[in-house]
BATI-10404 format. One record per residue (C-alpha): residue in one letter; x, y, z. Coordinates in steps of 0.2 Angstrom, whole numbers. Layout:
! BATI-10404
@r a&east X&north Y&up Z
...
This chain:
! BATI-10404
@r m&east 55&north -304&up 214
@r s&east 40&north -294&up 211
@r h&east 39&north -299&up 193
@r l&east 52&north -301&up 179
@r p&east 66&north -288&up 177
@r t&east 61&north -273&up 167
@r p&east 70&north -270&up 151
@r e&east 74&north -253&up 145
@r s&east 65&north -246&up 129
@r t&east 75&north -229&up 127
@r d&east 92&north -223&up 129
@r s&east 98&north -213&up 144
@r s&east 92&north -197&up 136
@r g&east 75&north -204&up 132
@r s&east 78&north -201&up 114
@r r&east 69&north -213&up 102
@r r&east 77&north -222&up 88
@r r&east 70&north -223&up 71
@r r&east 76&north -230&up 54
@r r&east 80&north -216&up 41
@r a&east 76&north -218&up 23
@r e&east 86&north -212&up 8
@r a&east 89&north -193&up 5
@r s&east 87&north -184&up -11
@r s&east 95&north -167&up -5
@r s&east 99&north -158&up 11
@r d&east 99&north -141&up 19
@r e&east 105&north -131&up 34
@r s&east 93&north -124&up 47
@r t&east 95&north -115&up 64
@r l&east 95&north -132&up 72
@r g&east 108&north -140&up 60
@r t&east 108&north -151&up 44
@r f&east 92&north -159&up 38
@r a&east 89&north -172&up 24
@r i&east 75&north -172&up 12
@r s&east 67&north -187&up 2
@r n&east 58&north -182&up -14
@r l&east 50&north -197&up -22
@r r&east 34&north -201&up -31
@r d&east 19&north -195&up -21
@r r&east 29&north -189&up -6
@r v&east 42&north -177&up 0
@r v&east 47&north -178&up 18
@r t&east 61&north -172&up 30
@r p&east 69&north -180&up 39
@r p&east 67&north -195&up 27
@r r&east 57&north -210&up 34
@r p&east 51&north -225&up 25
@r l&east 33&north -230&up 23
@r p&east 21&north -237&up 30
@r l&east 17&north -224&up 43
@r k&east 1&north -220&up 52
@r s&east -6&north -205&up 61
@r y&east -14&north -200&up 77
@r g&east -18&north -182&up 83
@r p&east -9&north -172&up 96
@r r&east -12&north -182&up 113
@r d&east -6&north -178&up 130
@r g&east 12&north -184&up 132
@r t&east 17&north -183&up 114
@r e&east 29&north -171&up 105
@r a&east 15&north -166&up 93
@r r&east 5&north -160&up 109
@r r&east 20&north -150&up 115
@r a&east 21&north -142&up 98
@r e&east 3&north -138&up 98
@r i&east 4&north -130&up 116
@r l&east 19&north -119&up 111
@r f&east 14&north -114&up 93
@r g&east -5&north -117&up 91
@r d&east -9&north -119&up 72
@r e&east 5&north -108&up 66
@r f&east 14&north -121&up 56
@r e&east -2&north -127&up 48
@r r&east -6&north -109&up 42
@r k&east 12&north -107&up 36
@r a&east 10&north -123&up 26
@r v&east -5&north -116&up 17
@r e&east 4&north -99&up 14
@r l&east 19&north -108&up 6
@r a&east 8&north -119&up -5
@r r&east -1&north -104&up -12
@r e&east 16&north -96&up -15
@r q&east 21&north -111&up -26
@r s&east 4&north -111&up -35
@r i&east -1&north -128&up -28
@r p&east -20&north -131&up -30
@r e&east -30&north -131&up -14
@r l&east -24&north -143&up -1
@r a&east -34&north -158&up 5
@r g&east -28&north -155&up 22
@r v&east -15&north -149&up 34
@r s&east -13&north -156&up 52
@r l&east 0&north -157&up 66
@r t&east 1&north -176&up 70
@r e&east 11&north -190&up 77
@r r&east 17&north -201&up 63
@r y&east 21&north -219&up 68
@r f&east 26&north -236&up 62
@r r&east 13&north -248&up 66
@r d&east 24&north -262&up 73
@r d&east 36&north -251&up 82
@r p&east 29&north -241&up 96
@r q&east 45&north -231&up 98
@r d&east 45&north -226&up 80
@r t&east 35&north -210&up 81
@r q&east 38&north -192&up 76
@r a&east 29&north -175&up 77
@r t&east 24&north -171&up 60
@r v&east 16&north -157&up 50
@r l&east 7&north -168&up 37
@r i&east 2&north -159&up 21
@r a&east -11&north -169&up 10
@r v&east -13&north -164&up -8
@r n&east -26&north -172&up -19
@r e&east -15&north -177&up -34
@r w&east 3&north -179&up -38
@r t&east 11&north -177&up -55
@r p&east 29&north -176&up -60
@r e&east 28&north -157&up -61
@r c&east 25&north -157&up -42
@r r&east 42&north -162&up -37
@r n&east 50&north -145&up -37
@r p&east 36&north -135&up -29
@r w&east 32&north -148&up -16
@r e&east 51&north -149&up -11
@r a&east 51&north -130&up -10
@r v&east 36&north -130&up 2
@r v&east 44&north -144&up 13
@r r&east 61&north -135&up 13
@r k&east 54&north -118&up 18
@r l&east 42&north -124&up 31
@r k&east 56&north -135&up 39
@r l&east 67&north -119&up 40
@r h&east 53&north -109&up 47
@r i&east 49&north -122&up 60
@r d&east 67&north -125&up 66
@r e&east 70&north -106&up 67
@r r&east 54&north -105&up 78
@r v&east 59&north -120&up 89
@r a&east 77&north -113&up 92
@r s&east 70&north -96&up 98
@r t&east 56&north -102&up 108
@r a&east 57&north -105&up 127
@r g&east 52&north -123&up 132
@r a&east 54&north -130&up 114
@r a&east 71&north -137&up 117
@r n&east 74&north -154&up 108
@r l&east 58&north -153&up 99
@r d&east 60&north -162&up 82
@r i&east 46&north -159&up 70
@r s&east 45&north -167&up 53
@r v&east 37&north -160&up 37
@r e&east 29&north -172&up 26
@r m&east 19&north -168&up 10
@r v&east 10&north -183&up 2
@r s&east -3&north -187&up -11
@r m&east -20&north -193&up -5
@r d&east -16&north -209&up -14
@r l&east -4&north -213&up 1
@r l&east -17&north -209&up 14
@r r&east -33&north -216&up 7
@r p&east -38&north -233&up 13
@r k&east -34&north -248&up 1
@r y&east -43&north -264&up 0
@r f&east -37&north -281&up -7
@r n&east -43&north -298&up -10
@r l&east -39&north -314&up -18
@r p&east -41&north -315&up -37
@r r&east -59&north -318&up -41
@r e&east -62&north -336&up -47
@r d&east -78&north -333&up -58
@r r&east -68&north -324&up -72
@r p&east -67&north -334&up -88
@r d&east -48&north -331&up -89
@r f&east -45&north -337&up -71
@r l&east -38&north -354&up -75
@r r&east -26&north -346&up -88
@r l&east -20&north -334&up -74
@r v&east -17&north -348&up -62
@r e&east -7&north -358&up -75
@r s&east 3&north -343&up -80
@r w&east 7&north -337&up -63
@r p&east 23&north -347&up -59
@r r&east 31&north -341&up -75
@r i&east 25&north -323&up -71
@r q&east 34&north -324&up -54
@r d&east 50&north -330&up -62
@r e&east 50&north -316&up -75
@r m&east 46&north -303&up -62
@r l&east 61&north -309&up -51
@r n&east 72&north -309&up -66
@r i&east 68&north -290&up -69
@r l&east 71&north -286&up -51
@r e&east 88&north -294&up -51
@r s&east 93&north -285&up -67
@r f&east 91&north -268&up -59
@r s&east 104&north -263&up -46
@r p&east 91&north -253&up -35
@r t&east 81&north -269&up -32
@r a&east 94&north -283&up -35
@r g&east 95&north -294&up -19
@r h&east 81&north -285&up -11
@r m&east 65&north -294&up -16
@r t&east 54&north -300&up -1
@r a&east 38&north -305&up -10
@r i&east 29&north -307&up -27
@r s&east 11&north -310&up -24
@r l&east -6&north -309&up -34
@r f&east -21&north -300&up -27
@r e&east -34&north -288&up -32
@r l&east -28&north -271&up -24
@r g&east -35&north -254&up -25
@r f&east -47&north -241&up -17
@r d&east -64&north -249&up -21
@r e&east -71&north -254&up -4
@r n&east -82&north -267&up -13
@r c&east -66&north -275&up -19
@r n&east -69&north -271&up -38
@r n&east -51&north -268&up -39
@r p&east -38&north -272&up -53
@r r&east -28&north -288&up -53
@r t&east -11&north -283&up -46
@r v&east 6&north -291&up -46
@r y&east 10&north -286&up -28
@r v&east 29&north -284&up -27
@r t&east 39&north -280&up -11
@r v&east 57&north -276&up -7
@r d&east 66&north -273&up 9
@r y&east 70&north -256&up 16
@r g&east 88&north -257&up 8
@r s&east 81&north -254&up -9
@r q&east 82&north -236&up -15
@r a&east 65&north -230&up -21
@r s&east 72&north -217&up -32
@r g&east 78&north -231&up -44
@r w&east 61&north -239&up -45
@r p&east 53&north -231&up -61
@r p&east 63&north -241&up -74
@r v&east 60&north -257&up -64
@r l&east 41&north -254&up -63
@r e&east 41&north -249&up -82
@r a&east 49&north -266&up -86
@r m&east 38&north -276&up -75
@r q&east 22&north -268&up -81
@r a&east 28&north -271&up -99
@r c&east 30&north -289&up -95
@r a&east 13&north -290&up -87
@r d&east 5&north -282&up -102
@r k&east 11&north -295&up -114
@r l&east -1&north -308&up -106
@r n&east -17&north -298&up -109
@r l&east -23&north -303&up -92
@r g&east -27&north -286&up -86
@r l&east -13&north -286&up -73
@r k&east -6&north -270&up -64
@r v&east 11&north -270&up -56
@r h&east 13&north -262&up -39
@r l&east 30&north -260&up -30
@r e&east 33&north -255&up -12
@r h&east 44&north -257&up 3
@r n&east 38&north -271&up 14
@r v&east 45&north -286&up 24
@r f&east 38&north -302&up 31
@r h&east 35&north -301&up 49
@r p&east 41&north -317&up 57
@r y&east 24&north -317&up 66
@r a&east 32&north -317&up 82
@r f&east 30&north -301&up 92
@r q&east 43&north -291&up 101
@r l&east 40&north -277&up 113
@r l&east 51&north -268&up 125
@r k&east 43&north -263&up 141
@r s&east 37&north -249&up 140
@r d&east 34&north -231&up 140
@r l&east 19&north -234&up 129
@r t&east 5&north -221&up 128
@r r&east -12&north -226&up 133
@r m&east -17&north -227&up 114
@r e&east -2&north -239&up 111
@r k&east -7&north -250&up 125
@r d&east -24&north -251&up 118
@r v&east -17&north -256&up 101
@r r&east -7&north -270&up 109
@r n&east -23&north -276&up 118
@r r&east -33&north -275&up 102
@r d&east -21&north -282&up 89
@r f&east -10&north -294&up 99
@r n&east -21&north -300&up 114
@r f&east -8&north -293&up 127
@r t&east -18&north -293&up 143
@r l&east -20&north -310&up 150
@r r&east -37&north -310&up 158
@r q&east -38&north -328&up 165
@r p&east -28&north -335&up 180
@r y&east -12&north -343&up 174
@r s&east -12&north -362&up 171
@r p&east 2&north -374&up 172
@r k&east -6&north -383&up 157
@r v&east -1&north -376&up 140
@r k&east -13&north -379&up 125
@r a&east -13&north -377&up 107
@r g&east -15&north -358&up 102
@r d&east -6&north -352&up 118
@r d&east 7&north -339&up 117
@r i&east 25&north -345&up 120
@r c&east 43&north -338&up 120
@r a&east 61&north -341&up 125
@r g&east 62&north -341&up 144
@r r&east 75&north -327&up 145
@r y&east 78&north -309&up 140
@r i&east 89&north -305&up 125
@r r&east 104&north -294&up 127
@r r&east 105&north -281&up 113
@r s&east 121&north -276&up 105
@r d&east 119&north -259&up 114
@r g&east 119&north -268&up 130
@r k&east 100&north -265&up 134
@r l&east 88&north -279&up 137
@r s&east 74&north -284&up 125
@r n&east 59&north -297&up 127
@r p&east 61&north -312&up 116
@r l&east 50&north -315&up 101
@r v&east 32&north -322&up 105
@r g&east 24&north -335&up 95
@r t&east 11&north -349&up 96
@r l&east 11&north -367&up 102
@r g&east 3&north -374&up 86
@r c&east -2&north -391&up 94
@r w&east 4&north -406&up 103
@r v&east 9&north -421&up 93
@r d&east 13&north -439&up 96
@r i&east 31&north -444&up 91
@r l&east 36&north -462&up 89
@r v&east 54&north -462&up 94
@r k&east 64&north -478&up 89
@r d&east 67&north -489&up 104
@r r&east 58&north -477&up 116
@r g&east 40&north -477&up 110
@r w&east 27&north -463&up 108
@r r&east 31&north -446&up 116
@r k&east 21&north -430&up 116
@r m&east 29&north -415&up 110
@r g&east 24&north -397&up 106
@r l&east 25&north -391&up 88
@r t&east 29&north -373&up 83
@r c&east 40&north -362&up 71
@r y&east 59&north -363&up 72
@r h&east 60&north -344&up 71
@r v&east 49&north -343&up 87
@r v&east 62&north -353&up 97
@r r&east 78&north -346&up 89
@r p&east 81&north -334&up 104
@r c&east 83&north -350&up 114
@r l&east 99&north -354&up 106
@r e&east 117&north -347&up 110
@r g&east 122&north -334&up 98
@r y&east 105&north -325&up 95
@r t&east 108&north -306&up 94
@r m&east 98&north -290&up 91
@r e&east 107&north -275&up 83
@r t&east 108&north -257&up 83
@r k&east 116&north -247&up 68
@r q&east 122&north -230&up 64
@r d&east 112&north -217&up 55
@r e&east 119&north -205&up 42
@r n&east 124&north -193&up 56
@r d&east 134&north -207&up 66
@r q&east 120&north -207&up 79
@r e&east 116&north -225&up 86
@r q&east 98&north -230&up 82
@r w&east 87&north -245&up 84
@r v&east 85&north -256&up 69
@r s&east 66&north -259&up 66
@r r&east 55&north -265&up 52
@r g&east 59&north -283&up 52
@r h&east 78&north -283&up 55
@r h&east 86&north -294&up 67
@r g&east 104&north -297&up 71
@r k&east 115&north -309&up 63
@r p&east 120&north -324&up 74
@r v&east 137&north -324&up 82
@r q&east 148&north -334&up 69
@r d&east 150&north -352&up 73
@r s&east 138&north -351&up 88
@r d&east 124&north -364&up 91
@r l&east 112&north -353&up 81
@r w&east 124&north -350&up 67
@r v&east 125&north -369&up 64
@r a&east 106&north -372&up 67
@r d&east 101&north -359&up 54
@r r&east 110&north -369&up 41
@r k&east 109&north -387&up 47
@r g&east 94&north -388&up 59
@r l&east 95&north -392&up 77
@r g&east 98&north -409&up 83
@r t&east 94&north -417&up 99
@r e&east 112&north -415&up 106
@r g&east 118&north -400&up 116
@r m&east 102&north -398&up 126
@r a&east 112&north -391&up 141
@r r&east 115&north -374&up 132
@r r&east 97&north -372&up 127
@r v&east 85&north -360&up 136
@r r&east 68&north -366&up 142
@r v&east 52&north -361&up 134
@r e&east 39&north -353&up 144
@r h&east 20&north -349&up 144
@r p&east 14&north -336&up 147
@r a&east 27&north -326&up 137
@r r&east 36&north -314&up 149
@r v&east 31&north -298&up 138
@r k&east 13&north -302&up 141
@r h&east 16&north -306&up 159
@r n&east 24&north -289&up 162
@r f&east 11&north -280&up 152
@r t&east -3&north -289&up 162
@r v&east 6&north -284&up 178
@r e&east 7&north -266&up 173
@r e&east -12&north -266&up 168
@r k&east -17&north -274&up 184
@r q&east -7&north -262&up 195
@r s&east -15&north -248&up 186
@r a&east -32&north -255&up 188
@r v&east -29&north -258&up 207
@r q&east -24&north -240&up 209
@r h&east -40&north -234&up 199
@r y&east -52&north -244&up 210
@r q&east -44&north -238&up 225
@r s&east -45&north -220&up 220
@r q&east -64&north -223&up 216
@r g&east -67&north -231&up 233
@r a&east -71&north -248&up 224
@r s&east -62&north -258&up 238
@r a&east -70&north -275&up 233
@r k&east -64&north -273&up 215
@r a&east -47&north -268&up 221
@r l&east -45&north -283&up 232
@r k&east -51&north -295&up 219
@r c&east -39&north -287&up 206
@r t&east -25&north -287&up 219
@r a&east -28&north -306&up 222
@r l&east -26&north -310&up 203
@r l&east -11&north -299&up 202
@r d&east -2&north -307&up 217
@r e&east -6&north -325&up 210
@r s&east 1&north -320&up 193
@r i&east 17&north -313&up 201
@r a&east 19&north -329&up 212
@r f&east 17&north -340&up 196
@r f&east 33&north -333&up 189
@r d&east 41&north -332&up 206
@r r&east 38&north -351&up 207
@r d&east 46&north -353&up 189
@r e&east 30&north -362&up 184
@r q&east 30&north -353&up 167
@r f&east 44&north -365&up 161
@r f&east 35&north -379&up 152
@r g&east 48&north -387&up 140
@r e&east 64&north -386&up 130
@r v&east 68&north -386&up 112
@r c&east 74&north -403&up 106
@r f&east 73&north -403&up 87
@r a&east 71&north -390&up 74
@r s&east 72&north -387&up 55
@r g&east 84&north -372&up 53
@r y&east 81&north -360&up 39
@r i&east 88&north -369&up 23
@r s&east 76&north -384&up 22
@r r&east 64&north -384&up 8
@r t&east 50&north -395&up 2
@r k&east 50&north -404&up -15
@r t&east 39&north -389&up -21
@r n&east 52&north -376&up -14
@r a&east 41&north -371&up 1
@r r&east 51&north -367&up 16
@r l&east 51&north -378&up 32
@r d&east 51&north -369&up 48
@r w&east 47&north -380&up 63
@r a&east 53&north -385&up 80
@r l&east 48&north -398&up 93
@r i&east 47&north -394&up 111
@r v&east 48&north -408&up 124
@r p&east 38&north -404&up 140
@r v&east 46&north -404&up 157
@r s&east 32&north -416&up 163
@r d&east 16&north -423&up 155
@r n&east 5&north -413&up 167
@r r&east 10&north -397&up 157
@r i&east 1&north -404&up 142
@r g&east -15&north -395&up 139
@r g&east -22&north -403&up 123
@r n&east -27&north -397&up 106
@r p&east -44&north -389&up 109
@r l&east -53&north -381&up 95
@r p&east -62&north -364&up 98
@r s&east -79&north -365&up 105
@r l&east -95&north -357&up 97
@r d&east -93&north -343&up 110
@r d&east -75&north -340&up 105
@r w&east -81&north -337&up 87
@r v&east -95&north -326&up 93
@r d&east -83&north -316&up 103
@r q&east -73&north -313&up 87
@r k&east -89&north -306&up 79
@r y&east -91&north -320&up 67
@r d&east -108&north -326&up 60
@r t&east -110&north -343&up 68
@r k&east -117&north -350&up 53
@r y&east -100&north -350&up 45
@r a&east -91&north -357&up 61
@r p&east -82&north -373&up 59
@r l&east -83&north -389&up 70
@r t&east -82&north -383&up 88
@r d&east -80&north -390&up 105
@r e&east -68&north -404&up 99
@r h&east -50&north -407&up 98
@r l&east -39&north -405&up 82
@r k&east -40&north -420&up 71
@r p&east -28&north -429&up 60
@r q&east -26&north -422&up 42
@r g&east -40&north -426&up 29
@r q&east -37&north -416&up 14
@r s&east -21&north -408&up 7
@r l&east -18&north -390&up 3
@r y&east -10&north -397&up -13
@r d&east -26&north -405&up -18
@r c&east -36&north -389&up -15
@r v&east -27&north -379&up -28
@r k&east -27&north -391&up -43
@r g&east -39&north -399&up -55
@r d&east -58&north -396&up -52
@r n&east -55&north -388&up -35
@r v&east -46&north -373&up -43
@r v&east -62&north -363&up -46
@r h&east -70&north -367&up -29
@r k&east -67&north -357&up -13
@r v&east -58&north -366&up 1
@r s&east -60&north -360&up 19
@r v&east -48&north -363&up 32
@r f&east -47&north -358&up 51
@r k&east -34&north -355&up 64
@r n&east -31&north -351&up 83
@r g&east -16&north -340&up 87
@r a&east -9&north -331&up 102
@r s&east -12&north -314&up 95
@r t&east -28&north -314&up 84
@r t&east -36&north -330&up 92
@r c&east -48&north -339&up 81
@r t&east -50&north -333&up 63
@r m&east -57&north -339&up 46
@r g&east -48&north -337&up 29
@r n&east -49&north -342&up 11
@r l&east -35&north -351&up 3
@r s&east -28&north -343&up -13
@r k&east -26&north -353&up -29
@r t&east -10&north -344&up -33
@r k&east 6&north -344&up -22
@r t&east 18&north -331&up -16
@r d&east 36&north -330&up -19
@r c&east 45&north -324&up -3
@r i&east 62&north -321&up 5
@r i&east 63&north -318&up 24
@r s&east 74&north -303&up 28
@r e&east 82&north -311&up 43
@r e&east 89&north -326&up 33
@r k&east 98&north -314&up 20
@r y&east 114&north -314&up 30
@r m&east 116&north -332&up 24
@r s&east 118&north -326&up 6
@r k&east 133&north -314&up 11
@r a&east 151&north -318&up 7
@r d&east 155&north -321&up 26
@r s&east 143&north -335&up 28
@r v&east 148&north -353&up 28
@r p&east 143&north -360&up 16
@r r&east 140&north -345&up 5
@r r&east 123&north -346&up -3
@r s&east 115&north -336&up -17
@r l&east 100&north -325&up -12
@r s&east 89&north -334&up -25
@r s&east 92&north -350&up -15
@r l&east 83&north -342&up 0
@r r&east 68&north -339&up -11
@r s&east 53&north -351&up -7
@r r&east 35&north -352&up -15
@r e&east 21&north -353&up -2
@r f&east 2&north -356&up 0
@r v&east -7&north -340&up 4
@r v&east -22&north -337&up 16
@r k&east -32&north -321&up 17
@r a&east -45&north -316&up 30
@r e&east -63&north -321&up 25
@r v&east -71&north -306&up 16
@r r&east -87&north -307&up 26
@r r&east -77&north -300&up 41
@r a&east -63&north -288&up 37
@r g&east -48&north -291&up 47
@r r&east -33&north -302&up 48
@r f&east -31&north -321&up 47
@r g&east -15&north -319&up 57
@r d&east -3&north -307&up 64
@r r&east 13&north -305&up 74
@r g&east 13&north -318&up 88
@r d&east 3&north -331&up 78
@r s&east 18&north -340&up 71
@r g&east 16&north -358&up 73
@r a&east -3&north -358&up 74
@r m&east -11&north -374&up 66
@r v&east -23&north -371&up 51
@r w&east -37&north -383&up 49
@r d&east -53&north -386&up 39
@r a&east -71&north -385&up 43
@r q&east -71&north -403&up 50
@r g&east -57&north -398&up 62
@r r&east -44&north -408&up 52
@r v&east -26&north -401&up 52
@r v&east -20&north -395&up 35
@r g&east -5&north -384&up 39
@r m&east 5&north -372&up 50
@r l&east 5&north -353&up 48
@r f&east 23&north -345&up 49
@r t&east 23&north -327&up 42
@r g&east 13&north -314&up 33
@r q&east 13&north -296&up 26
@r q&east 1&north -281&up 27
@r p&east 0&north -271&up 11
@r h&east 2&north -252&up 14
@r g&east -14&north -243&up 17
@r t&east -24&north -258&up 20
@r e&east -31&north -264&up 37
@r e&east -29&north -282&up 32
@r g&east -15&north -294&up 28
@r y&east -11&north -311&up 21
@r s&east -3&north -326&up 29
@r l&east 9&north -340&up 22
@r v&east 5&north -358&up 27
@r t&east 16&north -374&up 26
@r p&east 7&north -390&up 22
@r i&east 7&north -401&up 38
@r e&east 12&north -417&up 28
@r d&east 28&north -408&up 22
@r i&east 32&north -403&up 40
@r f&east 29&north -421&up 47
@r e&east 39&north -429&up 33
@r d&east 54&north -417&up 36
@r i&east 54&north -421&up 54
@r k&east 56&north -439&up 50
@r d&east 69&north -436&up 37
@r k&east 80&north -425&up 48
@r s&east 79&north -438&up 62
@r g&east 90&north -450&up 52
@r g&east 78&north -464&up 56
@r n&east 75&north -460&up 75
@r i&east 58&north -454&up 72
@r l&east 47&north -467&up 64
@r d&east 30&north -459&up 64
@r i&east 20&north -443&up 69
@r r&east 2&north -441&up 73
@r i&east -11&north -429&up 80
@r p&east -15&north -436&up 97
@r d&east -33&north -441&up 102
@r f&east -37&north -431&up 117
@r g&east -55&north -435&up 118
@r s&east -67&north -421&up 124
@r n&east -61&north -404&up 130
@r e&east -66&north -409&up 147
@r d&east -54&north -423&up 148
@r v&east -39&north -412&up 147
């Protein structure tokens, strides 16, 4: 085979699937019925939930096709309609592509109308502008040669939804900080009670966190109770919920503001269909998720490497998808009763779920009975009574290995992406007459393909895992899996990033932790870092993941309540056993990127990465995170390593006697 089979990313007509939001009204245009969503700060047709980003009309996009056909006609019409409605001077009007950051297929040509300020009195005039402009656009599209199948959205937004936001952990130098830390668990409970008492938000909570969030780049922003709900929650019903939560916060006299938005926890495992991506989208994948593999493939797999199930996933619409990608956290020594010490790989359970029989990925029907791809954190419910159905509830035991798919490195989505990039590079060098570069790139390409042809990417099998139900004594979730290598010569050790690695990531070297060593056994505990005298001192931690590689972050002294969307099926009536939604809730340690360098501590693909202190001593494992709307950063959730090790021993029923971080010696020894 030349390389792995190519999954499809669009349907037979090439149309792209997108998840629609709730509608406030509808109308009939030349092209048919269109729905309108009219909510605070935003009116849009067709309805699409936030967060969305924008890029200009580029070659190959629908926005570019509209620009060629109509020039700036629609922008000028928007200004005219705004004047008719006596709307103050607009902040800007542009023809753009609006897209959802984590789903490259979720794009739509849009006339984006920005207004400086929103008030309740804006609702009717804004909707009038959007409605009339959509009618005009559809009429022009229907009557213009070459405009067939052109779907142009109209979106009118307050600048507050377009301005960049900044967030940080609560400042520890304020005199009431200790009182805030002590009050925070009770605040979380009260906020959840309020959410559950209103039907638009009941059963939809995904996170309750504490940050300083706002528009001040210098991070002088208000303390904010940051509350998120899944996309099934109807935003039109939020005003009384927000009012009740803000009233609750005001009683504490801690200067807390409450912010509510749609957001879900990404499992920090990345999923990408191969790919009719634009050049910009490919560049984003390289920048954000480290997708092009630049080094020759190695049979040895080390801590921080990308891993995934060694197979494609058949979606419910019959098409193929790449499995989730995560990180091999580290290699551990497991003392097995009557068998001695064995080395195994440690990662997150949700990374290896696609290895199990019963894993599904779903499509759904939109309001017009058109099949569409489910995005924004949604995964399919497992086949009932399948291996995965049982493992989600009870964990995965060591029996039944024959039905488990192997685990691979490199992950096939990155391999496919790399092959495409190298093929393009070869063609470019050949067209430029750079024969030496073309030959060198061809040799690397051929070896990468041969690596998969020889099945050398398969390095292990899942042998033991937590499932989704397990919790620690402090109600933190346990999300771990052990991978047994196919042979000891696949074990690449637990090297920590070198000083050059930190420099490549643009960190100031004076802040870099211990380097050129291997991961060390635990020293301090995350629990000790957030209690007693330590509560007013900043704690720095570090990690190395498959997407963002090496990063530094700060541990928050307040935890986040979270519910993972893909687990919610277990709270439904058809689950066995039935569980309440609140039973899926957990309370987690939070890490945010170091403020001296704006960016992410972790991102999708980093699930399973080990977190360590400045001495290289392991403290925990990263498993998920969120990115607040409008920010360029995010925060990550981390499970203490001692909780993971204890749960592995407990679940083994006495078969695992001890767990330790191996002593691999120097990096050169592996």
